[in-house]
C-alpha positions as CSV (number, residue, x, y, z in Angstrom):
1,M,96.9,95.8,93.5
2,K,95.7,96.0,97.1
3,I,98.2,96.6,99.9
4,I,97.4,96.8,103.5
5,M,99.9,98.3,105.9
6,Y,99.2,97.5,109.6
7,S,100.6,100.3,111.8
8,K,99.9,102.4,114.8
9,L,100.1,106.1,115.8
10,D,103.5,107.6,116.7
11,C,105.5,104.8,114.9
12,P,108.6,106.0,113.1
13,L,109.0,102.7,111.2
14,C,105.4,103.0,110.1
15,V,106.0,106.5,108.7
16,K,109.1,105.2,106.8
17,G,107.2,102.2,105.5
18,K,104.3,104.3,104.3
19,K,106.8,106.5,102.4
20,V,108.2,103.4,100.7
21,L,104.7,102.3,99.6
22,E,103.9,105.8,98.4
23,E,107.1,105.8,96.3
24,L,106.2,102.4,94.8
25,A,102.7,103.7,94.0
26,E,104.4,105.9,91.4
27,E,105.6,102.7,89.7
28,F,102.7,100.3,90.3
29,P,98.9,100.8,90.4
30,L,98.4,100.4,94.1
31,E,95.5,100.7,96.4
32,I,97.1,101.4,99.8
33,K,95.1,101.0,103.0
34,E,96.6,101.8,106.4
35,V,95.1,99.9,109.4
36,D,95.7,100.9,113.0
37,I,96.2,97.7,115.0
38,Y,95.1,99.5,118.2
39,K,91.6,99.7,116.8
40,D,91.2,95.9,116.6
41,D,92.1,93.6,119.5
42,E,92.9,90.6,117.2
43,L,95.3,92.7,115.0
44,L,96.9,94.1,118.1
45,E,97.5,90.6,119.5
46,K,98.8,89.4,116.2
47,Y,101.1,92.3,115.2
48,Q,101.9,94.2,118.3
49,I,105.7,94.0,118.0
50,M,105.9,93.3,114.3
51,I,104.6,96.6,112.9
52,P,104.6,97.9,110.3
53,V,103.4,94.9,108.4
54,V,102.8,95.0,104.6
55,E,100.3,92.7,103.2
56,I,99.8,92.3,99.4
57,D,96.8,90.4,98.2
58,K,96.3,88.9,101.6
59,E,100.0,87.7,101.9
60,E,102.3,89.1,104.6
61,V,105.3,90.3,102.6
62,E,107.4,92.4,104.9
63,F,107.4,93.6,108.5
64,G,109.5,95.8,110.8
65,I,111.9,97.7,108.5
66,I,110.2,97.9,105.1
67,H,112.6,97.4,102.2
68,K,111.6,99.0,98.9
69,D,113.4,96.3,96.8
70,V,111.6,93.5,98.7
71,I,108.2,95.0,98.1
72,R,109.0,95.9,94.5
73,K,110.1,92.3,93.8
74,R,106.9,90.9,95.2
75,L,104.8,93.4,93.3
76,L,106.6,92.4,90.1
77,E,105.9,88.7,90.8
78,K,102.2,89.4,91.6
79,S,102.0,91.5,88.3
80,R,103.4,88.6,86.3
81,D,101.1,86.1,88.1
82,K,98.0,88.2,87.0
83,I,99.2,88.4,83.4
84,V,99.6,84.6,83.3
85,E,96.1,84.1,84.7
C-alpha cells in the first residue's frame, strides 16, 4: 500500500509520525514516501500548519499528532477493500 507523509525539516511531530509509519511497515506491506512541503508551493499552502499529514491511497487519513491505532485501522480497512475487489 502506498503512503505519503507530508512533512518538513526540523519537525518533531514529523519524526514521531515517521516512526509510527515505520512500525506499521512491520505489520503491513507499505511503500512510504516522505514529501517535504517546502519544496512545493502548493503543498506548502495546503499543509503549512497541518503537518505531518499521512495520505493512504490518495486519502488524507491523519494529520498533526499521528496515532498508530488510527492508521492501523485505516490500513486494515483498505486491505479488506482490496480483498473484496
